[in-house]
N, C-alpha and C positions, 0 to 999 in steps of 0.2 A: 845382591850379596856376592862377594867373591868366593871361589871354592875354598880358599884357605880359611876364611871366616866361618863358612858353613861347616868345615871339618872341626873347627874349635867347638861348635855347638853340639856336636855328636860325640857321645862317649865312645872312644875308639874300640874298646873291648866289646861293648855291646853291639856296635855297628858291625864289627868283624864277625861276631857270633851270628848276627842277623844275615850277613852275606853268606857265610858258610851254610847256615841252615836253609836259606832260600835256594841256593844253588844245589844243595843236596836233594831237596824236595823236587826241584825241576828235573834233576838227573834221574831220580827214582820214577817219576811219572812219564818222562819222555819215551822210554821203550816199553812201558807196561802193557799197552794195548796189543803189541805184537804177540808176546807169549800168552796173553789172555784170549786171543782170537779163536783158537780151536775150541776152547771151553765155551765161549760165547756162541760160536757157530752151532755147537751141539745143543746148547741150552735153548736157543731160539730157532733151531732148524734152518740155518742160513746157508745159502750158496756162497761161493767166493765173492760174487758181485754184491750180495746182500751184506756180507761181513765188511766189505770195503766201505760201506756207507758209514760204519762206526769210525773208521779212520778219516774219512772225508769230513764228517761233521766235527770231529775233534780238531782237525786242521783249520776248518772254516771258523770255528770258535776262537782258535789262537790268533787268526788273522784279525778277527773283530776285537780281540783283547788288546792287540798292539795298537789298533786305532783308538780304542777307548782309553788306553793309558796315555797316548799322545794328547788326546783331548782333555783329560783330567789334569794333565801336568800344568795347565794354565792356572788352575785354582787349588788343586790338592797337593800337599807336600808328599814326598816319596813314602814316608812311613804310613800315611793314610791310604795311599794307593796300594801299597804292599799288603796292608791289613785287609782291604777289600778283596784282593786277589786270593789271599789265604782262606778267607771265608768261602769264596766261590770254589776253590779247590777242595776244601773239606766237604762241601755240599755235593760236588760232583763225584767224589770218591764214594761217599755214602749212597748216592743215587744209583751209581753203577752196580754196587754190591747188592742193593735191595731191589733193583728194578724187576718187576714181575712180567713186564712185556717188552718187546723189542722197541716199541715207540719210546718208552720211558728210558730205556738204555741209550737210545740215540740222543735224547735230550740231555742225559747225564754226561755222555761223551762230549757233546757240544759245550756244556757248562765247564767241564774239565779243561777243554781247550781255551775257553774264554779266560778262566783264571790263570792258565799257563801263560797266555799272551801278555796279560797285564803284569804278572810277576816277572816274566822274563825281561821285558823292555824296561820296567821300572828299576829292577835290581841292577841291570847292566849300566844304565844311564846314571843312576844314583851313585854307584861306586866309582864310576869313571871320573867323577868330580869331587867326591866327598873327602878325599885324602890329599887334595892339593897336588903338589908335585909328585907325591908317591902313589897317585891314583892308578897309574898304569900297572905298576908292579903289584899293588894290592889286588887289583881286579884279576890279574892273571893267577895270583896265589889263591884267592878265595874261590875263583871259579873252578879250581881243580876238584872241588867236592862234587861238581856236576858229573865228572867222569866216574867218581866213586859210586854215586847213586845209580848211574847208568849200568854199572857192572853188577851192583847188588840186586837191582830189580828183577832181571831174568833169573838170577840165582835163587832169589826168594820164591818165585813162581815154580822153578824147578824143584826146590826142596819141598814145596807144598804139593808136589805131584801134579802140577799143571793148574792147580786151583789158585785163581788170582784174588779171591775174596779177602783172605787174611792180609796179604801184602798191601792191598788197597786200603784196608782199615788202618794199617800201620801208617800209610801216607796221610790219611785223614787225621790221625792222632798227632803226627809231626806238625801238620799245618795248625792244629789247635794249640800245640805247645809254642809255636813261633808267634802266634797272634798277640799274646800279651807283650812280647818283647818289642813289637812294633810301636806300641803305645808308650814305651819308655824312651823312645828316640825323639829328640827335638830337632826335626829337620826343617830347613827353610823350604819355601815353595819351590817346586821344580822350575828351573829357568827354561824359557821358550827359546829354541834356537832360531836365529834370524832366517827369514824366508829367503831361499836362494832364487836368483833369477837365471833361468835356463835359456840358452840360445838353441837354435835348431840343432847344431851339432851335439851339444851337451844333452839335449832331449833324446837324441838317437842313441848316444852312449848309455844314458840312464836306462833306456828301454832294453839295451843289450845286457846290462847288469841285472835288471829285473829277470830277464830270461835265464841268465847264468845261475842266479840264486834259486829261482823257482825250480829249475830242473835238478840242481844239486840237492836241494832238500827233498825233492821227490825221490832221488836215489837213496840218500841217507835214511830217510824215513821209511822208504820201501824195503830196504834190507832189514831194518829193525822190526818192521811189521810183518813181513812175509817169510823171513828165514825159518822160523819155527814150522810154519805150514809146509814149506818146501822140504826141510829135513825129515819131517814126519812122514811125508808122502813117499820120498825116494829111498829112505834108509830104514823105514818101518820102526821109527823110534817112538817112544811115549812122548806125550806133551812135556812132561817134566824133564826127560832126557834131552829133548831138542832145545828146551828153554835154557838148560844149563850150558849147552854148546853156544847158544846165542850170546851168553855173557862174554865169551872170548872176543866177539866182535867189538864190544865196548872196552874190553881191556886193551886191545890193540889200538883202538881209536884214541883212548886216553894216552897211551904211550906215543902215538903218532903226534899228538898235540905237543908233547915235550920235545920230540925230535924236530918237529917243524919250527920250533922257536930258534933252534940252531941253524937250520937250513935257510930260514928267512934272512939271516945275516949274510949269506953267501949268494943267494939267488934272488933276482928281482921277482916281485909278486906274480906278474903275468906268466913268467917261465915256470915258477913253482906250481901254480894252479894247473897249467897245461900238463906238466909232467905227472902230477898227482892223479889227474883224471885219466891219463893214458895208462898208468899202472892199475888204477881201479878198474878200468875196462878190461884189462888183461886178466885180472883176478876174478871178475864176474864171468868172463868167458870160461875160466877154469871151473867155476861153480856149476856149470852145466854138466860136468862129469860127476855123477852122484857120489862116488867114493872119495873124490877130492873136495866136495862141497864144504865140509867143516873148515878145512884149512884155507880154502879159497875165500870164504866169508871173513875169516879172521884177518887175512891179508887185505881184504877190501876195507876193513875198518882202519887199518894202518895207513893205507893210501888215501882214503877220503879225508883223514883228519886235518890236513893243512888247508883244504879248499875254502871253508867258510871264513875262518879268521884271516887268512892271507887275501882272500877275495875282498874282505871289508877294507883292508889297507889299500889294495889296488883301486877300489871304488873311491876312497877318500882322496887319493892322489889324483884321480882322473876327473871326478865330479865332486868337488868339495861342497860342503854345506850340509847342515843337519837334516834338512828336508829330504835330500837324496837318500841318506842313510836310513831314515825312518821309512820311506817308501819301499826301499829294497828289502829292509828287515821285515816289513809287513807282508810284502809280496811273496817272500820265501815260504811262508806258511801255506800258501796256496798250492805248492808243489804236490803234497800228498792228496789234496782235494782233487786235483786234476788227474794224477797218475795212479792212485790206489784203485779207482774203478777200472782202469785199463788193465792193471795187473790181475785184478779179480776176474774180469771178463775172460782174459786169455787163460787163466787157470781153470775156469769152468769149461772152456772149449777144448783145451789140450792137456789138462791135468797139471800136477805140481811142477813137472819139468819145464813148463812155460814160464815159471816165475823168474829164474835167473836170466833167461833169454830176454824177457821184457825189461828187466832192470838194466841189462846190458844196453838195450836200445836207448833207454832214457839217458844212460851215462854217455853214450856216443853223441846224443843230441846236445848234452851239456858241454862235452868236449868241443863240438862244432861251434857252439856259441862262444866259448873261451877263445878258440882260434880266430874267430871272426873279430872279436874285440881286440885281440892282440894285433891283428893285421891292421885294423882301423886306426890304432894308436901309434903305429910306426911312423916316424918322421918322414 
């Protein structure tokens, strides 16, 4: 079935509402664990390394969710996959709120990640074809609600005095409200992208892009997860106060996405990615100065914003094929799995001041990968 015909089968207003709602929910959940980490650490008496397991399990679940969504796309239409994801997310939210033990909290965190991965990939791929020639503009428009959610989540935790339970219950309620909407959409079966044939050079480049996205999401997720803990430790802030400051990271991140749309018309993807990572490294170096940390993290959000979306364009031009994009998309979720325990371990050894230093190290690693890719692709 062609994208144009598929669009005709989907009520545009209801599909737009589903897209807005799904992206809003994803935006609310994406940064939620970071502001919740101090409360969870106190509740279950966790060290920094122990708390990092919650982040790692969440990211591992998201990785598995992307793979599950790709597998189900062969037989399940997008609304059905989205409904499954919403059910998983609602269950994960309730599980984390009600978990009496750390083991059950870990399981709930993994379940949240699983639902997140399924909904993230399903919604992005679904909307990228559902509106025919207007798909690109509609996807950009609808996905703006992700940024809104990412700003509201830490603010909600901050207003609740650092208590994440009520905001998570709100996310569960939103997932439940969106669930019936999915069953009103008549979607065609998701189309399977043709399998790409990779040469030795394209395999090497693909591996490079896997490294780029893996380290990038490690940085982005690391700031979102550990900023509250760092600000609490070096500025003696309450959890609620630190969580409110964290919202500025996502405000600037959302603004950065808008600005990067204009910059992408003037700069080639490789150059924009490298420039953004250079500036992000500088701002994270500034975050090592306690008094400057709130401003530095806000700038970091602005500078990191272009990397993921511009990197996807760079990937598509370098290694075309749906298989490459799916693999890189899935691998990106492994970033926090690998790097959150590292941040937690250094925090345990050297205190909260080690958090921005470790994140700076990961950013420099990401920058090195980007520079290596750019050099390898020069004629």
